[in-house]
TORPA-4810 file (N, C-alpha, C, O; in nm, 3 decimals):
<nodes>
NODE_1_3.502_2.560_2.814_3.523_2.484_2.691_3.390_2.423_2.649_3.326_2.352_2.728_M
NODE_2_3.349_2.449_2.526_3.217_2.400_2.483_3.212_2.250_2.476_3.310_2.184_2.439_P
NODE_3_3.100_2.198_2.511_3.084_2.051_2.508_3.088_2.001_2.365_3.038_2.066_2.273_A
NODE_4_3.149_1.883_2.347_3.158_1.823_2.214_3.019_1.780_2.168_2.942_1.717_2.241_K
NODE_5_2.992_1.816_2.046_2.864_1.773_1.988_2.877_1.632_1.936_2.968_1.603_1.858_S
NODE_6_2.790_1.545_1.975_2.795_1.404_1.931_2.688_1.381_1.826_2.573_1.420_1.841_S
NODE_7_2.730_1.316_1.719_2.636_1.283_1.612_2.592_1.138_1.630_2.674_1.047_1.644_T
NODE_8_2.462_1.119_1.628_2.409_0.983_1.644_2.369_0.929_1.508_2.301_0.996_1.431_T
NODE_9_2.412_0.810_1.480_2.376_0.744_1.355_2.241_0.674_1.371_2.216_0.605_1.470_K
NODE_10_2.157_0.693_1.272_2.027_0.625_1.275_2.050_0.477_1.251_2.103_0.437_1.147_A
NODE_11_2.012_0.399_1.344_2.031_0.255_1.332_1.901_0.183_1.362_1.820_0.228_1.444_S
NODE_12_1.882_0.072_1.295_1.762_-0.009_1.316_1.778_-0.090_1.443_1.878_-0.159_1.462_K
NODE_13_1.680_-0.080_1.528_1.688_-0.152_1.654_1.671_-0.301_1.631_1.573_-0.345_1.570_K
NODE_14_1.766_-0.376_1.679_1.758_-0.522_1.663_1.663_-0.580_1.766_1.650_-0.529_1.877_S
NODE_15_1.598_-0.688_1.727_1.502_-0.752_1.816_1.493_-0.901_1.783_1.509_-0.942_1.668_S
NODE_16_1.467_-0.980_1.885_1.450_-1.124_1.865_1.303_-1.162_1.855_1.269_-1.280_1.852_S
NODE_17_1.217_-1.062_1.851_1.074_-1.089_1.840_1.042_-1.143_1.700_1.071_-1.077_1.600_Q
NODE_18_0.983_-1.263_1.692_0.950_-1.318_1.560_0.837_-1.241_1.495_0.752_-1.183_1.562_P
NODE_19_0.836_-1.241_1.364_0.727_-1.181_1.289_0.609_-1.276_1.292_0.620_-1.392_1.252_W
NODE_20_0.497_-1.228_1.339_0.379_-1.312_1.350_0.268_-1.259_1.260_0.261_-1.140_1.230_L
NODE_21_0.181_-1.350_1.219_0.064_-1.315_1.137_0.104_-1.237_1.011_0.044_-1.135_0.977_H
NODE_22_0.207_-1.288_0.945_0.256_-1.221_0.824_0.168_-1.258_0.705_0.146_-1.376_0.679_V
NODE_23_0.120_-1.161_0.635_0.043_-1.183_0.513_0.138_-1.177_0.394_0.202_-1.075_0.368_D
NODE_24_0.147_-1.288_0.322_0.236_-1.293_0.208_0.160_-1.294_0.078_0.039_-1.318_0.075_G
NODE_25_0.231_-1.267_-0.028_0.171_-1.273_-0.161_0.211_-1.404_-0.227_0.321_-1.455_-0.204_T
NODE_26_0.124_-1.457_-0.309_0.150_-1.582_-0.380_0.252_-1.554_-0.491_0.226_-1.474_-0.580_Q
NODE_27_0.365_-1.620_-0.485_0.471_-1.591_-0.581_0.472_-1.689_-0.698_0.542_-1.667_-0.797_I
NODE_28_0.396_-1.798_-0.689_0.376_-1.888_-0.803_0.243_-1.958_-0.787_0.215_-2.016_-0.682_Q
NODE_29_0.161_-1.954_-0.888_0.030_-2.016_-0.882_0.040_-2.166_-0.909_0.126_-2.212_-0.984_E
NODE_30_-0.051_-2.240_-0.846_-0.060_-2.384_-0.870_-0.096_-2.408_-1.017_-0.181_-2.339_-1.073_F
NODE_31_-0.029_-2.505_-1.077_-0.054_-2.536_-1.217_0.043_-2.469_-1.312_0.043_-2.500_-1.431_G
NODE_32_0.125_-2.377_-1.262_0.225_-2.313_-1.345_0.360_-2.380_-1.325_0.383_-2.446_-1.224_T
NODE_33_0.448_-2.364_-1.423_0.580_-2.426_-1.419_0.685_-2.321_-1.450_0.678_-2.254_-1.553_V
NODE_34_0.783_-2.308_-1.363_0.893_-2.215_-1.389_0.992_-2.276_-1.488_0.993_-2.397_-1.508_R
NODE_35_1.073_-2.193_-1.549_1.169_-2.239_-1.649_1.297_-2.284_-1.580_1.359_-2.207_-1.506_T
NODE_36_1.335_-2.408_-1.605_1.459_-2.464_-1.551_1.549_-2.509_-1.667_1.498_-2.548_-1.772_W
NODE_37_1.680_-2.504_-1.649_1.772_-2.558_-1.751_1.791_-2.709_-1.733_1.897_-2.754_-1.691_P
NODE_38_1.687_-2.786_-1.764_1.688_-2.930_-1.740_1.694_-3.012_-1.869_1.682_-3.134_-1.866_L
NODE_39_1.713_-2.945_-1.981_1.714_-3.015_-2.111_1.581_-3.084_-2.137_1.577_-3.189_-2.202_A
NODE_40_1.473_-3.025_-2.086_1.339_-3.075_-2.110_1.253_-2.960_-2.162_1.270_-2.845_-2.120_L
NODE_41_1.164_-2.991_-2.253_1.077_-2.888_-2.309_0.976_-2.842_-2.204_0.948_-2.912_-2.107_S
NODE_42_0.921_-2.723_-2.227_0.815_-2.674_-2.138_0.696_-2.768_-2.141_0.630_-2.790_-2.039_D
NODE_43_0.668_-2.823_-2.259_0.556_-2.916_-2.272_0.576_-3.039_-2.185_0.484_-3.085_-2.118_Q
NODE_44_0.698_-3.093_-2.187_0.727_-3.213_-2.110_0.715_-3.186_-1.961_0.660_-3.267_-1.887_A
NODE_45_0.767_-3.072_-1.916_0.764_-3.041_-1.773_0.624_-3.008_-1.726_0.583_-3.049_-1.617_R
NODE_46_0.549_-2.936_-1.807_0.412_-2.903_-1.770_0.326_-3.029_-1.763_0.246_-3.046_-1.670_T
NODE_47_0.343_-3.116_-1.862_0.266_-3.241_-1.862_0.300_-3.325_-1.739_0.211_-3.375_-1.672_Y
NODE_48_0.430_-3.339_-1.710_0.473_-3.421_-1.598_0.418_-3.368_-1.466_0.372_-3.446_-1.382_A
NODE_49_0.423_-3.237_-1.447_0.374_-3.180_-1.321_0.224_-3.203_-1.304_0.178_-3.231_-1.194_C
NODE_50_0.150_-3.190_-1.413_0.006_-3.211_-1.405_-0.028_-3.355_-1.369_-0.110_-3.380_-1.281_E
NODE_51_0.036_-3.451_-1.438_0.006_-3.592_-1.412_0.061_-3.636_-1.277_-0.003_-3.715_-1.207_R
NODE_52_0.177_-3.587_-1.241_0.236_-3.624_-1.112_0.153_-3.570_-0.997_0.143_-3.635_-0.892_L
NODE_53_0.093_-3.454_-1.014_0.008_-3.399_-0.908_-0.116_-3.485_-0.888_-0.165_-3.498_-0.776_N
NODE_54_-0.167_-3.544_-0.996_-0.280_-3.636_-0.982_-0.238_-3.759_-0.903_-0.309_-3.803_-0.812_Q
NODE_55_-0.122_-3.815_-0.939_-0.070_-3.931_-0.867_-0.040_-3.894_-0.722_-0.065_-3.973_-0.631_V
NODE_56_0.013_-3.775_-0.702_0.047_-3.729_-0.567_-0.077_-3.717_-0.480_-0.078_-3.761_-0.365_L
NODE_57_-0.183_-3.656_-0.534_-0.307_-3.641_-0.458_-0.366_-3.777_-0.422_-0.405_-3.799_-0.308_A
NODE_58_-0.371_-3.867_-0.519_-0.427_-4.000_-0.494_-0.340_-4.080_-0.397_-0.392_-4.157_-0.316_D
NODE_59_-0.210_-4.062_-0.405_-0.119_-4.133_-0.315_-0.133_-4.083_-0.172_-0.123_-4.161_-0.078_T
NODE_60_-0.156_-3.954_-0.155_-0.179_-3.901_-0.020_-0.308_-3.957_0.039_-0.316_-3.984_0.159_Q
NODE_61_-0.409_-3.973_-0.045_-0.533_-4.033_0.002_-0.511_-4.180_0.035_-0.563_-4.230_0.135_I
NODE_62_-0.435_-4.251_-0.049_-0.406_-4.392_-0.022_-0.331_-4.406_0.110_-0.360_-4.496_0.189_L
NODE_63_-0.236_-4.318_0.134_-0.163_-4.320_0.261_-0.260_-4.303_0.378_-0.251_-4.374_0.478_Y
NODE_64_-0.351_-4.207_0.365_-0.449_-4.183_0.472_-0.541_-4.304_0.491_-0.576_-4.338_0.604_A
NODE_65_-0.579_-4.369_0.380_-0.663_-4.489_0.390_-0.589_-4.600_0.463_-0.646_-4.671_0.546_L
NODE_66_-0.461_-4.615_0.431_-0.381_-4.718_0.499_-0.377_-4.692_0.650_-0.390_-4.786_0.728_Y
NODE_67_-0.357_-4.568_0.690_-0.352_-4.537_0.833_-0.490_-4.558_0.897_-0.499_-4.612_1.008_K
NODE_68_-0.594_-4.516_0.830_-0.730_-4.534_0.884_-0.760_-4.681_0.906_-0.808_-4.720_1.013_K
NODE_69_-0.732_-4.764_0.806_-0.761_-4.907_0.817_-0.663_-4.977_0.911_-0.698_-5.078_0.973_H
NODE_70_-0.543_-4.926_0.923_-0.447_-4.976_1.022_-0.502_-4.958_1.163_-0.489_-5.046_1.248_H
NODE_71_-0.562_-4.843_1.188_-0.619_-4.816_1.320_-0.746_-4.897_1.344_-0.769_-4.945_1.455_W
NODE_72_-0.828_-4.911_1.242_-0.961_-4.972_1.260_-0.962_-5.123_1.235_-1.068_-5.185_1.246_L
NODE_73_-0.849_-5.182_1.204_-0.844_-5.326_1.176_-0.891_-5.404_1.298_-0.867_-5.364_1.412_M
NODE_74_-0.957_-5.517_1.274_-1.007_-5.602_1.382_-1.023_-5.745_1.332_-1.010_-5.772_1.213_R
NODE_75_-1.052_-5.835_1.424_-1.069_-5.975_1.386_-0.947_-6.059_1.417_-0.849_-6.007_1.470_G
NODE_76_-0.951_-6.190_1.384_-0.843_-6.282_1.417_-0.710_-6.250_1.349_-0.605_-6.291_1.397_P
NODE_77_-0.713_-6.177_1.238_-0.588_-6.141_1.169_-0.548_-5.997_1.202_-0.471_-5.936_1.128_T
NODE_78_-0.599_-5.944_1.312_-0.573_-5.805_1.348_-0.424_-5.774_1.351_-0.378_-5.677_1.290_F
NODE_79_-0.348_-5.856_1.424_-0.207_-5.823_1.446_-0.129_-5.819_1.315_-0.054_-5.725_1.290_Y
NODE_80_-0.147_-5.922_1.231_-0.073_-5.929_1.106_-0.109_-5.813_1.013_-0.021_-5.747_0.957_Q
NODE_81_-0.240_-5.787_0.998_-0.282_-5.679_0.909_-0.251_-5.541_0.967_-0.220_-5.448_0.893_L
NODE_82_-0.259_-5.529_1.098_-0.225_-5.403_1.164_-0.082_-5.364_1.129_-0.055_-5.248_1.098_H
NODE_83_0.009_-5.460_1.135_0.149_-5.433_1.103_0.170_-5.413_0.953_0.244_-5.324_0.913_L
NODE_84_0.106_-5.496_0.872_0.124_-5.487_0.727_0.076_-5.352_0.674_0.146_-5.289_0.595_L
NODE_85_-0.042_-5.309_0.716_-0.096_-5.184_0.665_-0.011_-5.065_0.708_0.002_-4.967_0.634_L
NODE_86_0.046_-5.072_0.827_0.133_-4.963_0.872_0.262_-4.962_0.791_0.315_-4.855_0.761_D
NODE_87_0.313_-5.079_0.756_0.434_-5.088_0.672_0.405_-5.028_0.534_0.486_-4.951_0.482_K
NODE_88_0.293_-5.065_0.476_0.255_-5.011_0.346_0.236_-4.859_0.354_0.273_-4.786_0.262_H
NODE_89_0.177_-4.812_0.463_0.156_-4.668_0.480_0.290_-4.594_0.479_0.303_-4.489_0.417_A
NODE_90_0.388_-4.649_0.548_0.520_-4.587_0.551_0.584_-4.580_0.413_0.648_-4.481_0.378_G
NODE_91_0.565_-4.684_0.334_0.620_-4.687_0.198_0.548_-4.587_0.109_0.610_-4.524_0.023_E
NODE_92_0.417_-4.571_0.128_0.343_-4.473_0.051_0.383_-4.330_0.089_0.386_-4.241_0.005_Q
NODE_93_0.413_-4.309_0.217_0.455_-4.177_0.262_0.589_-4.139_0.198_0.612_-4.022_0.165_L
NODE_94_0.676_-4.237_0.181_0.803_-4.212_0.111_0.776_-4.172_-0.034_0.842_-4.083_-0.087_E
NODE_95_0.680_-4.239_-0.097_0.645_-4.205_-0.234_0.589_-4.063_-0.244_0.619_-3.991_-0.339_L
NODE_96_0.510_-4.024_-0.146_0.453_-3.889_-0.145_0.565_-3.786_-0.154_0.557_-3.692_-0.233_V
NODE_97_0.668_-3.803_-0.075_0.780_-3.708_-0.074_0.856_-3.713_-0.206_0.895_-3.608_-0.259_D
NODE_98_0.877_-3.831_-0.259_0.950_-3.845_-0.385_0.876_-3.779_-0.501_0.936_-3.710_-0.583_M
NODE_99_0.744_-3.800_-0.507_0.665_-3.743_-0.615_0.662_-3.591_-0.603_0.678_-3.520_-0.702_I
NODE_100_0.642_-3.541_-0.480_0.636_-3.396_-0.459_0.768_-3.330_-0.497_0.769_-3.224_-0.559_A
NODE_101_0.878_-3.392_-0.461_1.009_-3.335_-0.492_1.038_-3.339_-0.642_1.108_-3.252_-0.694_E
NODE_102_0.985_-3.439_-0.712_1.001_-3.444_-0.857_0.926_-3.327_-0.921_0.977_-3.264_-1.014_R
NODE_103_0.807_-3.298_-0.873_0.729_-3.186_-0.925_0.804_-3.055_-0.903_0.810_-2.971_-0.993_I
NODE_104_0.861_-3.038_-0.784_0.937_-2.917_-0.755_1.063_-2.910_-0.841_1.102_-2.802_-0.886_Q
NODE_105_1.125_-3.024_-0.864_1.245_-3.028_-0.948_1.215_-2.981_-1.089_1.299_-2.918_-1.154_T
NODE_106_1.095_-3.011_-1.137_1.055_-2.972_-1.273_1.007_-2.828_-1.280_0.974_-2.779_-1.389_L
NODE_107_1.002_-2.759_-1.165_0.961_-2.619_-1.164_0.816_-2.597_-1.133_0.766_-2.485_-1.144_G
NODE_108_0.745_-2.702_-1.093_0.603_-2.689_-1.065_0.573_-2.667_-0.919_0.662_-2.636_-0.839_G
NODE_109_0.446_-2.682_-0.884_0.399_-2.669_-0.746_0.331_-2.800_-0.707_0.234_-2.842_-0.771_I
NODE_110_0.381_-2.864_-0.603_0.324_-2.990_-0.557_0.203_-2.964_-0.468_0.206_-2.878_-0.381_A
NODE_111_0.095_-3.040_-0.492_-0.024_-3.026_-0.409_0.006_-3.081_-0.270_0.052_-3.193_-0.255_V
NODE_112_-0.022_-2.998_-0.167_0.013_-3.039_-0.032_-0.097_-3.025_0.070_-0.108_-3.107_0.161_G
NODE_113_-0.179_-2.922_0.058_-0.285_-2.900_0.156_-0.389_-3.011_0.143_-0.438_-3.036_0.032_D
NODE_114_-0.425_-3.079_0.253_-0.523_-3.188_0.245_-0.656_-3.146_0.183_-0.722_-3.228_0.118_P
NODE_115_-0.695_-3.021_0.202_-0.821_-2.974_0.144_-0.809_-2.961_-0.007_-0.906_-2.984_-0.080_R
NODE_116_-0.690_-2.924_-0.054_-0.665_-2.917_-0.197_-0.658_-3.058_-0.255_-0.709_-3.085_-0.363_H
NODE_117_-0.594_-3.147_-0.181_-0.584_-3.287_-0.222_-0.723_-3.346_-0.242_-0.748_-3.418_-0.339_V
NODE_118_-0.814_-3.316_-0.150_-0.950_-3.369_-0.158_-1.023_-3.320_-0.283_-1.111_-3.389_-0.334_A
NODE_119_-0.987_-3.203_-0.333_-1.049_-3.150_-0.453_-0.997_-3.220_-0.579_-1.067_-3.226_-0.680_E
NODE_120_-0.875_-3.272_-0.574_-0.811_-3.328_-0.693_-0.828_-3.479_-0.703_-0.846_-3.532_-0.812_I
NODE_121_-0.823_-3.548_-0.591_-0.821_-3.694_-0.594_-0.944_-3.753_-0.661_-1.053_-3.696_-0.656_T
NODE_122_-0.924_-3.869_-0.723_-1.035_-3.944_-0.783_-1.062_-4.073_-0.706_-1.146_-4.153_-0.746_V
NODE_123_-0.990_-4.093_-0.596_-1.013_-4.210_-0.510_-1.141_-4.186_-0.431_-1.152_-4.084_-0.363_V
NODE_124_-1.239_-4.277_-0.437_-1.367_-4.257_-0.366_-1.347_-4.244_-0.215_-1.258_-4.307_-0.157_P
NODE_125_-1.429_-4.162_-0.154_-1.421_-4.143_-0.009_-1.487_-4.261_0.062_-1.596_-4.303_0.023_R
NODE_126_-1.421_-4.315_0.165_-1.479_-4.425_0.240_-1.577_-4.374_0.345_-1.581_-4.254_0.373_P
NODE_127_-1.656_-4.463_0.404_-1.741_-4.422_0.516_-1.655_-4.372_0.631_-1.539_-4.411_0.645_P
NODE_128_-1.710_-4.285_0.712_-1.635_-4.234_0.826_-1.613_-4.341_0.932_-1.516_-4.333_1.009_N
NODE_129_-1.701_-4.439_0.938_-1.689_-4.545_1.038_-1.604_-4.660_0.990_-1.535_-4.652_0.888_G
NODE_130_-1.611_-4.769_1.066_-1.533_-4.889_1.034_-1.613_-4.981_0.944_-1.734_-4.997_0.961_A
NODE_131_-1.544_-5.041_0.846_-1.605_-5.139_0.758_-1.555_-5.278_0.795_-1.463_-5.293_0.875_E
NODE_132_-1.617_-5.380_0.736_-1.567_-5.516_0.754_-1.429_-5.527_0.692_-1.396_-5.454_0.598_E
NODE_133_-1.349_-5.617_0.744_-1.210_-5.629_0.700_-1.197_-5.650_0.550_-1.117_-5.580_0.488_V
NODE_134_-1.271_-5.744_0.486_-1.257_-5.759_0.341_-1.290_-5.631_0.265_-1.228_-5.603_0.162_P
NODE_135_-1.385_-5.554_0.314_-1.421_-5.429_0.248_-1.308_-5.328_0.257_-1.280_-5.256_0.161_A
NODE_136_-1.243_-5.322_0.372_-1.131_-5.228_0.389_-1.015_-5.266_0.297_-0.953_-5.179_0.236_M
NODE_137_-0.986_-5.396_0.289_-0.878_-5.441_0.202_-0.912_-5.415_0.056_-0.827_-5.370_-0.021_I
NODE_138_-1.035_-5.444_0.017_-1.078_-5.420_-0.121_-1.068_-5.273_-0.157_-1.031_-5.238_-0.269_S
NODE_139_-1.101_-5.187_-0.063_-1.094_-5.042_-0.089_-0.949_-5.001_-0.116_-0.924_-4.917_-0.202_R
NODE_140_-0.855_-5.058_-0.042_-0.714_-5.028_-0.065_-0.668_-5.078_-0.202_-0.594_-5.009_-0.272_L
NODE_141_-0.712_-5.198_-0.239_-0.675_-5.254_-0.369_-0.727_-5.167_-0.483_-0.656_-5.141_-0.580_I
NODE_142_-0.850_-5.122_-0.471_-0.909_-5.038_-0.575_-0.838_-4.904_-0.586_-0.821_-4.851_-0.696_E
NODE_143_-0.795_-4.848_-0.473_-0.719_-4.723_-0.475_-0.585_-4.744_-0.544_-0.541_-4.660_-0.621_A
NODE_144_-0.522_-4.858_-0.515_-0.396_-4.890_-0.582_-0.415_-4.897_-0.733_-0.335_-4.842_-0.809_H
NODE_145_-0.521_-4.963_-0.777_-0.543_-4.978_-0.920_-0.568_-4.842_-0.986_-0.523_-4.819_-1.098_E
NODE_146_-0.638_-4.755_-0.918_-0.661_-4.620_-0.971_-0.529_-4.549_-0.996_-0.510_-4.487_-1.101_T
NODE_147_-0.439_-4.558_-0.900_-0.308_-4.494_-0.914_-0.225_-4.563_-1.022_-0.157_-4.496_-1.100_I
NODE_148_-0.232_-4.695_-1.028_-0.153_-4.768_-1.127_-0.197_-4.735_-1.270_-0.113_-4.723_-1.359_L
NODE_149_-0.326_-4.720_-1.291_-0.375_-4.685_-1.425_-0.318_-4.549_-1.468_-0.269_-4.535_-1.580_I
NODE_150_-0.324_-4.452_-1.379_-0.269_-4.320_-1.409_-0.119_-4.325_-1.429_-0.066_-4.262_-1.521_T
NODE_151_-0.050_-4.400_-1.343_0.095_-4.406_-1.349_0.143_-4.471_-1.478_0.239_-4.423_-1.539_A
NODE_152_0.079_-4.579_-1.521_0.118_-4.645_-1.646_0.103_-4.551_-1.765_0.192_-4.540_-1.848_H
NODE_153_-0.011_-4.483_-1.771_-0.037_-4.392_-1.882_0.060_-4.275_-1.882_0.115_-4.239_-1.986_D
NODE_154_0.082_-4.216_-1.765_0.171_-4.101_-1.754_0.316_-4.140_-1.783_0.390_-4.062_-1.843_A
NODE_155_0.357_-4.258_-1.742_0.494_-4.303_-1.766_0.521_-4.319_-1.916_0.627_-4.281_-1.965_A
NODE_156_0.424_-4.375_-1.987_0.441_-4.395_-2.132_0.454_-4.261_-2.204_0.539_-4.243_-2.291_S
NODE_157_0.367_-4.166_-2.165_0.371_-4.035_-2.230_0.498_-3.959_-2.193_0.555_-3.890_-2.277_R
NODE_158_0.542_-3.971_-2.068_0.665_-3.904_-2.025_0.784_-3.955_-2.105_0.874_-3.879_-2.140_A
NODE_159_0.786_-4.084_-2.131_0.893_-4.142_-2.211_0.892_-4.086_-2.354_0.998_-4.058_-2.410_Q
NODE_160_0.773_-4.071_-2.411_0.761_-4.014_-2.545_0.814_-3.870_-2.550_0.869_-3.826_-2.650_E
NODE_161_0.795_-3.797_-2.439_0.839_-3.658_-2.432_0.985_-3.645_-2.390_1.036_-3.534_-2.375_L
NODE_162_1.053_-3.758_-2.369_1.194_-3.755_-2.331_1.219_-3.729_-2.185_1.332_-3.699_-2.146_G
NODE_163_1.116_-3.739_-2.103_1.130_-3.714_-1.959_1.163_-3.845_-1.888_1.075_-3.910_-1.831_D
NODE_164_1.290_-3.883_-1.894_1.333_-4.011_-1.837_1.320_-4.013_-1.686_1.291_-4.117_-1.627_D
NODE_165_1.342_-3.898_-1.621_1.334_-3.893_-1.475_1.194_-3.922_-1.424_1.177_-3.999_-1.330_G
NODE_166_1.094_-3.861_-1.486_0.956_-3.887_-1.446_0.915_-4.030_-1.477_0.849_-4.096_-1.397_T
NODE_167_0.956_-4.077_-1.594_0.927_-4.215_-1.632_0.987_-4.313_-1.532_0.923_-4.409_-1.492_N
NODE_168_1.111_-4.287_-1.492_1.178_-4.376_-1.397_1.110_-4.375_-1.261_1.094_-4.480_-1.200_D
NODE_169_1.070_-4.258_-1.214_1.001_-4.247_-1.085_0.870_-4.324_-1.087_0.840_-4.399_-0.994_L
NODE_170_0.793_-4.307_-1.194_0.664_-4.374_-1.202_0.679_-4.525_-1.214_0.605_-4.600_-1.150_L
NODE_171_0.774_-4.570_-1.295_0.790_-4.714_-1.318_0.861_-4.782_-1.201_0.812_-4.881_-1.146_V
NODE_172_0.975_-4.728_-1.163_1.059_-4.793_-1.063_1.005_-4.782_-0.921_1.028_-4.870_-0.838_S
NODE_173_0.935_-4.674_-0.893_0.890_-4.651_-0.756_0.738_-4.664_-0.740_0.691_-4.748_-0.663_D
NODE_174_0.663_-4.581_-0.811_0.518_-4.581_-0.792_0.456_-4.713_-0.836_0.381_-4.775_-0.761_V
NODE_175_0.487_-4.756_-0.959_0.424_-4.876_-1.013_0.470_-5.002_-0.941_0.388_-5.085_-0.901_I
NODE_176_0.599_-5.017_-0.923_0.649_-5.140_-0.860_0.608_-5.151_-0.714_0.576_-5.260_-0.667_R
NODE_177_0.607_-5.040_-0.643_0.559_-5.043_-0.504_0.411_-5.076_-0.500_0.366_-5.155_-0.417_T
NODE_178_0.334_-5.014_-0.589_0.190_-5.039_-0.593_0.157_-5.183_-0.627_0.067_-5.242_-0.568_G
NODE_179_0.230_-5.239_-0.722_0.206_-5.379_-0.761_0.238_-5.474_-0.646_0.162_-5.567_-0.619_E
NODE_180_0.350_-5.450_-0.580_0.389_-5.537_-0.469_0.289_-5.530_-0.354_0.250_-5.632_-0.298_M
NODE_181_0.247_-5.409_-0.319_0.153_-5.394_-0.209_0.017_-5.453_-0.244_-0.050_-5.511_-0.159_Q
NODE_182_-0.023_-5.439_-0.369_-0.149_-5.499_-0.413_-0.145_-5.650_-0.399_-0.242_-5.711_-0.355_T
NODE_183_-0.035_-5.710_-0.437_-0.017_-5.856_-0.424_-0.037_-5.899_-0.279_-0.109_-5.996_-0.252_W
NODE_184_0.027_-5.829_-0.187_0.016_-5.865_-0.045_-0.127_-5.852_0.005_-0.171_-5.931_0.088_F
NODE_185_-0.199_-5.753_-0.045_-0.338_-5.733_-0.003_-0.430_-5.839_-0.063_-0.516_-5.895_0.006_L
NODE_186_-0.413_-5.865_-0.192_-0.499_-5.961_-0.261_-0.495_-6.098_-0.195_-0.598_-6.164_-0.184_V
NODE_187_-0.379_-6.140_-0.152_-0.365_-6.274_-0.093_-0.442_-6.287_0.038_-0.469_-6.398_0.083_E
NODE_188_-0.477_-6.174_0.100_-0.557_-6.180_0.223_-0.705_-6.198_0.196_-0.784_-6.217_0.288_H
NODE_189_-0.744_-6.193_0.069_-0.884_-6.211_0.034_-0.912_-6.348_-0.026_-1.023_-6.374_-0.072_L
NODE_190_-0.813_-6.436_-0.024_-0.830_-6.572_-0.075_-0.886_-6.659_0.037_-0.827_-6.668_0.144_V
NODE_191_-1.000_-6.723_0.012_-1.066_-6.804_0.115_-1.009_-6.945_0.113_-1.073_-7.039_0.065_D
NODE_192_-0.888_-6.958_0.166_-0.821_-7.087_0.172_-0.794_-7.122_0.318_-0.727_-7.046_0.387_T
NODE_193_-0.846_-7.236_0.366_-0.824_-7.274_0.507_-0.678_-7.310_0.532_-0.605_-7.348_0.440_P
NODE_194_-0.638_-7.297_0.656_-0.500_-7.332_0.692_-0.476_-7.482_0.680_-0.368_-7.525_0.640_L
NODE_195_-0.577_-7.561_0.714_-0.567_-7.707_0.705_-0.692_-7.759_0.637_-0.803_-7.721_0.673_V
NODE_196_-0.675_-7.846_0.537_-0.789_-7.902_0.466_-0.786_-8.054_0.479_-0.687_-8.118_0.444_E
NODE_197_-0.896_-8.111_0.530_-0.902_-8.256_0.545_-0.963_-8.318_0.420_-1.036_-8.250_0.347_T
NODE_198_-0.934_-8.445_0.394_-0.994_-8.513_0.278_-1.145_-8.518_0.289_-1.200_-8.503_0.399_P
NODE_199_-1.213_-8.540_0.177_-1.359_-8.540_0.175_-1.418_-8.655_0.256_-1.531_-8.644_0.303_H
NODE_200_-1.343_-8.766_0.272_-1.397_-8.879_0.347_-1.384_-8.862_0.498_-1.423_-8.948_0.576_N
NODE_201_-1.327_-8.747_0.536_-1.318_-8.717_0.678_-1.199_-8.782_0.747_-1.178_-8.758_0.866_G
NODE_202_-1.120_-8.863_0.676_-1.004_-8.929_0.736_-0.877_-8.847_0.706_-0.858_-8.796_0.596_Q
NODE_203_-0.796_-8.838_0.806_-0.671_-8.766_0.789_-0.568_-8.860_0.727_-0.545_-8.970_0.776_V
NODE_204_-0.509_-8.816_0.619_-0.411_-8.900_0.551_-0.278_-8.899_0.624_-0.233_-8.796_0.675_R
NODE_205_-0.218_-9.015_0.628_-0.085_-9.025_0.689_0.016_-8.959_0.596_0.003_-8.967_0.474_A
NODE_206_0.116_-8.894_0.653_0.216_-8.830_0.569_0.293_-8.932_0.487_0.322_-9.042_0.532_P
NODE_207_0.325_-8.890_0.363_0.400_-8.981_0.277_0.543_-8.994_0.323_0.609_-8.896_0.357_R
NODE_208_0.589_-9.120_0.322_0.729_-9.141_0.362_0.821_-9.116_0.243_0.783_-9.139_0.127_R
NODE_209_0.937_-9.069_0.272_1.035_-9.047_0.166_1.072_-9.181_0.103_1.111_-9.273_0.174_N
NODE_210_1.061_-9.192_-0.028_1.086_-9.318_-0.097_1.229_-9.365_-0.076_1.254_-9.485_-0.066_A
NODE_211_1.321_-9.273_-0.069_1.461_-9.313_-0.051_1.485_-9.373_0.086_1.564_-9.466_0.101_A
NODE_212_1.416_-9.319_0.188_1.436_-9.370_0.323_1.365_-9.503_0.343_1.407_-9.582_0.428_K
NODE_213_1.258_-9.531_0.266_1.182_-9.655_0.286_1.252_-9.776_0.232_1.215_-9.889_0.265_S
NODE_214_1.354_-9.755_0.150_1.426_-9.870_0.093_1.528_-9.926_0.194_1.598_-10.023_0.163_K
</nodes>
């Protein structure tokens, strides 16, 4: 009896080996905006992505400055400023994600590579070493102001173009966070002693409550 002929089906061999060193093609160039059904004009979305990427790049640099100065802080106020700068850094990192996701929501490409960020940012580069504490704080304040100037201008224009989402992000998050953090930093540069004695060198006795003295 002749042996049965078996037909083998060509099948792809399965494997758990990951694909390594894959060369991909760029499917969207930086600076371009895809079309989304967001009830926003192409002009509004393109403008928002461009301005938001500027804010995003500067905010990433501000975050890095906060971490750098958090690590390099020194002096009698080390502990307080060490904690404050790290808190501010965390809040800026949250903004980075929010801004980037807004750009993606509008169909754009968010700047992410640190080398690309360095090409876009307008925040001046600090020395590689450690600076005096007032200089480090002043550098953070100036970076905040740079971002705030851009954010105010971009928010106004976004509102004119009907982009309420971008306007809200810039005003409610970027601007208000920046203003609050700037306030906290500025107060550390006020040269006010903890205790001030009178000019005659005598310590004044505390005033008694008028109601209790009767």
